[in-house]
C-alpha positions as CSV (number, residue, x, y, z in Angstrom):
1,M,54.3,-50.5,-68.0
2,N,52.2,-47.8,-70.1
3,D,50.0,-49.3,-72.9
4,R,48.4,-46.0,-73.6
5,A,47.8,-44.9,-77.2
6,T,50.0,-42.0,-78.6
7,L,49.2,-39.7,-81.2
8,R,51.1,-37.6,-83.5
9,L,49.8,-34.1,-84.0
10,W,50.3,-32.9,-87.7
11,H,50.0,-28.8,-86.7
12,T,52.9,-29.3,-84.4
13,G,54.6,-32.5,-85.2
14,T,54.6,-33.5,-81.4
15,T,53.4,-36.9,-80.1
16,V,51.1,-37.0,-77.0
17,T,49.8,-40.1,-74.8
18,L,46.1,-40.3,-75.1
19,P,44.3,-40.4,-72.1
20,D,42.4,-43.5,-71.0
21,D,38.9,-42.1,-71.9
22,P,37.4,-44.0,-74.9
23,L,36.8,-40.4,-76.7
24,A,39.7,-38.1,-76.4
25,C,39.9,-34.4,-77.7
26,V,43.3,-33.4,-78.2
27,Q,43.7,-29.4,-79.1
28,D,46.8,-28.7,-81.3
29,G,46.7,-24.9,-82.1
30,P,43.4,-24.3,-84.0
31,I,43.2,-27.9,-84.8
32,V,41.2,-30.5,-82.5
33,H,41.7,-34.1,-82.8
34,V,38.7,-36.2,-81.7
35,V,40.0,-39.7,-81.4
36,I,38.0,-42.8,-80.8
37,N,40.2,-44.3,-78.2
38,R,39.5,-48.3,-78.3
39,P,42.2,-49.6,-80.2
40,A,42.0,-52.9,-78.7
41,K,38.3,-53.1,-80.1
42,R,39.5,-51.5,-83.6
43,N,37.8,-48.3,-82.1
44,A,34.1,-50.0,-82.2
45,I,31.7,-47.2,-81.2
46,T,29.8,-47.7,-77.9
47,L,26.5,-45.9,-77.0
48,Q,28.7,-43.8,-74.5
49,I,30.8,-42.9,-77.4
50,W,28.0,-41.9,-79.6
51,R,26.7,-39.7,-76.5
52,D,30.2,-38.3,-75.7
53,M,31.1,-37.3,-79.4
54,A,27.6,-35.7,-79.9
55,A,28.2,-33.6,-76.6
56,A,32.0,-32.9,-77.8
57,M,30.8,-31.8,-81.4
58,E,28.5,-29.1,-79.5
59,R,31.2,-28.1,-77.1
60,L,33.8,-27.5,-80.2
61,A,31.3,-25.8,-82.5
62,A,30.9,-23.2,-80.0
63,D,34.5,-22.5,-79.7
64,P,35.5,-19.8,-82.1
65,A,39.2,-21.0,-81.6
66,V,38.7,-24.3,-83.1
67,K,39.0,-23.8,-86.7
68,L,39.3,-27.7,-88.0
69,L,38.2,-30.7,-86.4
70,V,39.7,-34.2,-87.4
71,L,38.0,-37.4,-86.4
72,R,40.5,-40.2,-85.7
73,G,40.9,-43.8,-84.5
74,A,43.5,-44.5,-82.1
75,G,45.9,-47.4,-83.1
76,T,47.1,-48.5,-86.6
77,Q,44.7,-51.3,-87.3
78,A,41.5,-49.2,-88.0
79,F,39.7,-46.1,-88.0
80,S,36.5,-47.8,-86.7
81,P,34.3,-50.4,-87.9
82,G,31.0,-48.6,-86.5
83,A,29.2,-49.4,-83.7
84,D,30.0,-52.3,-81.2
85,I,27.8,-55.1,-82.2
86,Q,28.6,-56.6,-78.6
87,E,26.1,-53.8,-77.1
88,F,23.3,-54.7,-80.0
89,P,21.6,-56.9,-77.6
90,R,21.3,-54.5,-74.7
91,C,20.5,-51.6,-77.3
92,S,17.8,-53.2,-79.0
93,A,16.0,-53.7,-75.5
94,M,16.1,-50.4,-74.7
95,P,12.7,-48.3,-75.0
96,R,12.6,-46.2,-77.9
97,A,12.5,-43.0,-75.6
98,H,15.9,-44.1,-74.6
99,A,17.4,-45.0,-77.9
100,P,20.2,-42.8,-79.0
101,T,20.0,-40.5,-81.7
102,T,22.7,-39.8,-84.1
103,P,24.0,-36.3,-84.3
104,R,23.4,-34.7,-87.8
105,Y,25.4,-31.6,-89.2
106,A,23.2,-29.0,-91.0
107,P,24.6,-27.7,-93.8
108,G,25.4,-24.0,-93.8
109,R,24.9,-23.8,-90.2
110,S,27.5,-24.3,-87.2
111,R,25.0,-26.4,-85.3
112,W,24.8,-30.1,-84.7
113,S,21.6,-31.2,-84.2
114,A,20.1,-34.6,-83.1
């Protein structure tokens, strides 16, 4: 049985099945839907998702075909509560040099920076 999440694309009106990846990018013409894909955990964001999201934003910012980016959560219960608290003990034990940085958008620029 296939329990993978689906996503309705606004631009074309089609429905797609999301890959099993915890962060999925689905292109719909000039629109890219970046989907946090952990509906069973209400799309709580893990450290790996933070890293993958930063890399995806860099890649999408450099793509001239992308005109609009939509950040979404999979499922119907929640967009995202934020960080996955189950990772707090592991992340708080990390040396500062290995701690994640949150990507920030610089207004007036088309690049994300840490």
